[in-house]
C-alpha positions in Angstrom: 0.1 0.0 0.0 1.3 3.4 -1.0 1.3 5.9 2.2 -0.6 8.9 2.0 2.3 11.5 1.9 0.5 15.0 1.7 -0.8 15.7 5.2 -0.7 19.5 5.1 -4.1 21.2 5.5 -5.6 22.6 2.3 -6.0 26.4 2.1 -9.6 27.6 2.5 -9.2 31.2 1.4 -9.6 34.2 3.5 -12.1 33.9 6.3 -13.0 37.2 8.2 -15.7 37.6 11.0 -18.7 39.9 10.3 -17.5 43.6 10.7 -20.4 44.3 13.2 -19.4 41.5 15.3 -15.7 42.5 15.3 -16.6 46.2 16.0 -18.8 45.1 19.0 -16.1 42.8 20.4 -13.5 45.6 19.9 -15.7 48.2 21.7 -16.3 45.7 24.6 -12.8 44.9 24.9 -11.7 48.5 25.0 -14.3 49.5 27.5 -13.4 46.6 29.7 -9.6 47.4 29.5 -10.3 51.1 30.2 -12.5 50.3 33.2 -9.8 47.9 34.5 -7.1 50.6 34.4 -9.5 53.2 36.0 -10.5 51.2 38.9 -6.9 49.9 39.3 -5.5 53.5 39.5 -8.7 54.5 41.8 -7.5 51.8 44.2 -3.8 52.6 43.9 -4.3 56.3 44.6 -6.5 55.5 47.7 -9.4 57.6 46.4 -12.4 57.6 49.0 -15.1 59.2 46.8 -16.0 62.1 44.5 -16.6 65.7 45.4 -20.0 66.6 44.3 -21.0 69.9 43.1 -24.6 71.5 43.2 -24.1 73.6 40.2 -22.3 72.7 36.9 -19.7 75.6 36.2 -18.2 76.4 32.9 -15.0 74.6 33.6 -16.7 71.2 34.4 -18.9 71.6 31.4 -15.9 72.2 29.1 -14.1 69.1 30.6 -17.4 67.1 29.8 -17.4 68.4 26.4 -13.6 67.3 25.9 -14.4 64.0 27.3 -17.3 63.5 24.9 -15.3 64.4 21.9 -12.4 62.1 23.1 -14.7 59.2 23.4 -16.0 59.8 19.9 -12.5 60.3 18.6 -11.5 56.9 20.2 -14.5 55.2 18.8 -13.6 56.6 15.3 -10.0 55.4 15.7 -11.1 52.0 16.6 -13.4 51.9 13.6 -10.6 53.0 11.5 -8.2 50.6 13.0 -10.6 47.6 12.3 -11.4 48.7 8.7 -7.6 49.2 8.0 -6.9 45.7 9.4 -9.5 44.1 7.3 -8.5 46.0 4.2 -4.8 44.8 4.7 -6.1 41.2 5.1 -8.1 41.5 2.0 -5.2 43.0 0.0 -2.7 40.1 1.3 -5.3 37.5 0.3 -5.6 39.4 -3.1 -1.9 39.2 -3.6 -1.8 35.5 -2.6 -4.5 34.7 -5.2 -2.6 36.6 -7.9 0.6 34.7 -7.0 -1.2 31.4 -7.0 -2.8 32.1 -10.4 0.7 33.1 -11.8 2.2 29.9 -10.2 -0.7 27.8 -11.8 0.0 29.2 -15.2 3.8 28.6 -15.0 3.1 25.1 -13.6 0.9 24.0 -16.5 3.6 25.2 -18.8 6.5 23.2 -16.9 4.3 20.0 -16.9 3.9 20.3 -20.5 7.4 20.6 -21.0 8.1 17.6 -18.9 5.8 15.5 -21.2 7.6 16.7 -24.4 9.4 14.1 -26.6 12.6 16.2 -26.6 14.8 15.4 -23.7 16.2 19.0 -23.8 12.8 20.4 -23.4 12.1 17.8 -20.6 15.1 19.2 -18.8 13.9 22.5 -19.0 10.6 21.4 -17.6 12.3 19.8 -14.7 14.3 23.0 -13.9 11.2 25.1 -14.4 9.3 22.9 -11.9 12.1 23.1 -9.4 12.2 26.8 -9.6 8.5 27.0 -9.2 8.8 24.9 -5.9 11.3 27.3 -4.6 9.0 30.2 -5.4 5.6 28.8 -4.4 3.7 31.0 -2.4 2.4 28.3 -0.2 3.6 24.9 1.2 0.9 23.0 -0.4 1.9 24.3 -3.8 5.6 23.5 -3.1 4.6 20.0 -2.1 2.8 19.6 -5.5 5.7 20.5 -7.5 7.9 18.0 -5.5 5.2 15.4 -6.0 5.3 15.9 -9.9 9.1 15.5 -10.0 8.9 12.3 -7.8 6.0 11.0 -10.0 8.1 11.4 -13.0 10.8 9.0 -11.6 8.0 6.5 -10.8 6.9 6.4 -14.5 7.8 3.1 -16.4 11.5 2.9 -17.0 13.6 0.4 -18.7 17.2 -0.2 -17.3 20.1 -0.3 -19.6 20.3 -4.3 -19.1 17.0 -4.6 -20.4 17.6 -2.7 -23.8 17.4 -4.5 -27.1 21.0 -5.4 -28.2 22.5 -3.4 -31.1 19.6 -0.8 -31.1 21.4 2.4 -31.1 18.1 4.5 -31.1 16.9 2.7 -28.0 20.1 3.5 -26.2 20.2 7.0 -27.1 16.7 7.4 -25.8 17.5 5.5 -22.7 20.6 7.7 -22.1 18.4 10.9 -22.5 15.9 9.8 -20.2 18.5 8.7 -17.5 19.9 12.3 -17.9 16.5 13.7 -17.0 16.0 11.4 -14.1 19.4 11.7 -12.6 18.9 15.6 -12.9 15.6 15.3 -10.8 17.5 13.2 -8.2 20.4 16.1 -8.1 17.9 18.8 -7.8 16.1 17.0 -4.9 19.6 16.4 -3.3 20.6 20.0 -3.6 17.5 21.4 -2.0 17.2 18.9 0.9 21.0 19.4 1.9 20.5 23.1 2.7 19.1 24.3 6.1 15.7 26.0 6.0 17.1 28.7 8.4 19.8 29.6 5.8 17.6 29.7 2.5 13.9 29.7 1.6 14.5 27.1 -1.1 15.2 24.3 1.2 12.9 21.2 0.7 13.8 19.6 4.1 10.5 18.5 5.8 8.7 17.8 2.5 7.4 14.4 1.7 9.3 12.5 -1.1 7.5 9.5 -2.8 10.0 7.1 -4.7 7.7 4.1 -4.4 8.7 1.6 -7.1 11.2 3.8 -8.6 14.1 2.1 -10.7 17.4 3.5 -9.6 20.2 2.9 -12.1 22.5 5.5 -10.2 21.8 8.8 -8.5 23.5 11.0 -6.0 21.8 11.7 -2.7 25.0 12.8 -1.1 24.5 14.9 1.9 20.7 15.0 1.6 18.8 15.5 4.8 15.6 13.6 5.5 14.3 15.8 8.2 11.7 15.4 10.9 8.1 15.9 9.8 8.9 14.2 6.3 7.8 10.9 4.9 10.4 9.5 2.5 9.1 6.2 0.8 11.6 3.8 -1.3 9.1 1.1 -0.9 9.4 -1.4 -3.7 12.2 0.6 -5.4 14.8 -1.3 -7.3 18.5 -0.6 -7.2 19.5 -2.4 -10.4 22.7 -0.8 -11.7 25.2 2.1 -11.5 26.1 3.8 -8.1 23.5 5.4 -5.8 25.2 7.3 -3.1 23.8 8.3 0.2 27.2 9.3 1.4 27.1 11.8 4.3 23.2 11.7 4.1 21.3 12.4 7.3 18.2 10.5 8.3 17.0 12.7 11.1 13.8 12.0 12.8 11.8 11.4 9.7 10.0 8.3 8.5 12.0 6.5 5.8 10.9 3.2 4.3 12.9 0.8 2.1 10.3 -2.0 2.6 9.9 -4.1 -0.2 12.8 -2.6 -2.2 15.3 -4.8 -4.1 19.0 -4.4 -4.1 19.8 -6.5 -7.2 22.8 -4.8 -8.7 25.0 -2.0 -8.8 26.4 -0.2 -5.7 24.5 1.6 -3.1 26.6 3.5 -0.5 25.6 4.7 2.9 29.2 5.4 4.1 29.2 8.3 6.8 25.6 8.4 6.8 23.9 9.6 10.0 21.0 7.9 11.3 19.7 10.2 14.1 16.3 9.5 15.8 13.3 8.3 13.7 12.9 4.9 12.1 14.3 3.5 8.9 12.7 0.3 7.6 15.2 -1.9 5.5 12.5 -4.9 5.1 14.3 -5.1 1.5 15.5 -7.9 -0.7 19.4 -8.3 -1.1 20.0 -10.3 -4.0 23.2 -8.9 -5.7 25.3 -5.9 -5.9 26.9 -3.9 -3.0 25.3 -2.1 -0.2 28.1 -0.3 1.9 27.3 1.0 5.5 31.0 1.6 6.3 31.5 4.6 8.7 27.6 4.9 9.1 26.7 6.6 12.6 23.6 5.5 14.5 22.2 7.9 17.1 18.9 7.2 18.7 17.7 5.7 15.4 15.9 2.4 14.7 17.1 0.6 11.7 15.1 -2.4 11.2 16.3 -5.1 9.0 14.3 -8.0 10.5 12.0 -8.3 7.4 14.8 -8.3 5.0 15.8 -11.4 2.9 18.8 -12.4 1.0 22.4 -12.3 2.2 23.5 -9.5 4.6 24.7 -6.3 3.0 28.4 -6.2 2.7 30.1 -4.3 5.7 26.9 -4.1 7.6 28.0 -6.7 10.2 31.8 -6.9 10.6 34.2 -8.6 13.1 31.4 -10.2 15.3 31.5 -7.1 17.5 28.3 -5.5 19.4 25.7 -4.3 17.2 25.1 -0.4 17.3 22.2 0.6 19.5 18.9 0.6 17.5 20.0 -1.9 14.8 17.7 -4.9 14.4 18.9 -7.8 12.2 17.5 -11.2 11.0 18.9 -14.2 13.0 20.8 -15.3 9.9 22.8 -12.0 9.7 23.8 -12.0 13.4 27.6 -12.4 13.9 28.8 -15.8 15.4 29.2 -15.6 19.0 32.9 -15.1 20.2 
């Protein structure tokens, strides 16, 4: 079953309370605050009562007139403040809608480029989609662009070993398609390896769905699979080339290699850091090289108990104690000393 990756709430547009209700609440709040301040001052000053006057003199009348005008001016200022706030919210929502409209137009163009027969046009569409994700006005729109790039990798793909022999045209088409796919992987690597606090184009924390993808190489060196993200390599097939996770950081997110097949090529996790979270390696190891030399495990759970096939090379060495959080099948456990 393919996990549901998008969990972010959908945008519902601008929602404002009725202006009458807002003004009433504003007046009530203001009067309450004023009354609280008045009685607090009355108590702190130790006042014991008011001096009464039998006749209203000109000075007192003038003070009452100033008080009345002050109340009216304050009420007008409150109304102006509420109206200005609502106008600002409406303007911001209008700007967001306009940015979303322009984003949608550019998105449609980029997607049409990705479906073009020319590899050069597809490459342009890939870079355009990555740029759209960087400029997306909302998290949901950014996630949509990322999903489209991942979906392109999930499209049916013929590996080099399965090409018809002596078919130059098929090989050229394969090399062009591989270049597009590897470019997508590189763009994802570049944007997941930068800290969100350093740049607004970071894709850390966004979901990545590589379910069923055929990897005949690819570079995830230094990528960070951060907390809050769901990264799925379920049923992926690592069949050829070198796929590098060197210095990658699996930090608190949910990463699954369940059902993946390591049948050829080289997959390198050297110097990778597994920090918190859970990584499911319930995969099939039937060939190739999987290298975990120098990997560091810090509070993470790496679960190989559902894995089949021979143990990945360099995963268990020397019969020493297993790193904390590493669960292996009985057949992989090192012999007792």
